N, C-alpha and C positions, 0 to 999 in steps of 0.2 A: 828579087827581094834580097837585101843585104843581111847576112848572118851576123848576129850579135853574140859575143861571148859573155855569158853572165856568170861564169865560174869564179870562185874565190881567187884563183891563180891568175886571172886576167890582168894584164899590165895596166889597163885603163881604169881599174877600180879606184875609187877615191874615198878618203876618210874625211871626217868633219874638219880635221886640221888642215886640209888642202883647200880651204876657202878663206879668203881674206876680206872681212867686212870693213868698210870705211864710210865716213859720213862727210857730207858737204852741206853746210847750211847756206841758204841764199844770202843771208845778211852777214854772216861771220866768215864764210869761206870754208876751206878744208880743215876738218877737225882731226884728220888722221885715221889711223887704223884702230879697229876695235877687236876685242878678243872673242866675243860671242855674238851670234845672230840667231834670232828665232822669229817665227811668224811668217807673214806674207802668203799664207795658204789661200788659194782661190777656191771658193765653194759656191754652191747654189742650193736653194731649197726647191726641189722639184715637186710639182703638184701632180698627184696621180688621181685618176678617176676610173671607176669601174662601171661600165654601162649596164643597164638592166639585162636580165636573162643570163647572168653569170658570165658575161663576156670578159675577154682579157683586159687587164688594166691598160689605160692609155696615159702617157706622160705628156706634160705641157711645158713649153719653153719657160725658162726663168732667167732673171738677171743674175749675174755673178756678183759675189761680194769678196773683197780682199781683206784678209785679217790684218790687224795691226802688226807692225814690225818692232822688235825690241833688240837693241844692241847694247852691249856692256863691255867694260874693260876695267882693269885694275886702276884704282885711284892713285895718281902720282901728284903729290902736292904742288910741285913746281909747274906742272902742266894744267892740272884740273881744278884747282881751287878757284882761280879767276874765270876759267871757262864755264864752270857750273854756275857761277854768279851771273855771267853774261847770258847763259841759256835760259835761266829761270824766267825772266820777263818775256821771253819769246814764245813760251808755251801757249798753244791755242791760236797763235797769230801768224807765225812764220813757217815757211816751207823749207824742207831739206830733202836730200837724196841719199839713200843708203845704197851703196854698191857692194856686190858680193863677187869678188874676183876669184875664179877657179885657178888653182895652182897645180903643177905637176908634182910628182913624188919628190922632186928636188927643191920645191919651193919657188919654181919659176912660173911666170904668168902662162896660163894654158887656156887660151881662147878669150872671148869677150866677157865682160862682167854682166850679171843680171842687176838691173837697177830698179829700186822701189822709190817712188816719189810721193811725198805726203807732208802733211802738217805736223809739226812737233806737238805731240799730245801730252807728254810728261817727261820730267827729269826726276829720277829717283837717285838721291844723293848718296846712298850707301848706308850701311849699318855701322853701329858702334857697339862694342861689347868688351868690357874690361877683362873678361876671362878668355878671350879668343885671340889667337895669333894668325887667324885666317886673313888673307889679303882683302882689303876693302875694295868692293866693286861698286861702280855706279852704272846706271842704265838710262838710256834715252828710248822713248817710245814714240813712234810715228803712226798717225792714222793715214794709211796708204790709199792713194787715189789711182795710181797707174803703175804698171810693171812693164819693163821692156828688157829684151834679151833672153 
């Protein structure tokens, strides 16, 4: 059995910033890098049953479910105004792939990406607030069907 170093000083430890999400839409092509990624968790609802006579619980197999994936990035007018307009009519109809590429501590590619494939479920255009100086972010959400890597 291989020993794994889980200490905080381990060279192989990764932070959230060491992963680069990107999106490719089947119909539009490469949309580029995104700043944030969330979701894609794989879960299952396990059924338990306790037989009579106070026997130990028994679990039964269950199908897994993949949670939706959301990616977001800062809105850049020159890049995103027309892109969001092109994405809106694709919601619920077209597929895309979200790739999450691991990076080393220097920002170099570090192994193969994990890919999430699914249907574009929503485009969230971002907020507006006359009293805020926060960067405007927009989000894409995908209903995931498969994961690889």
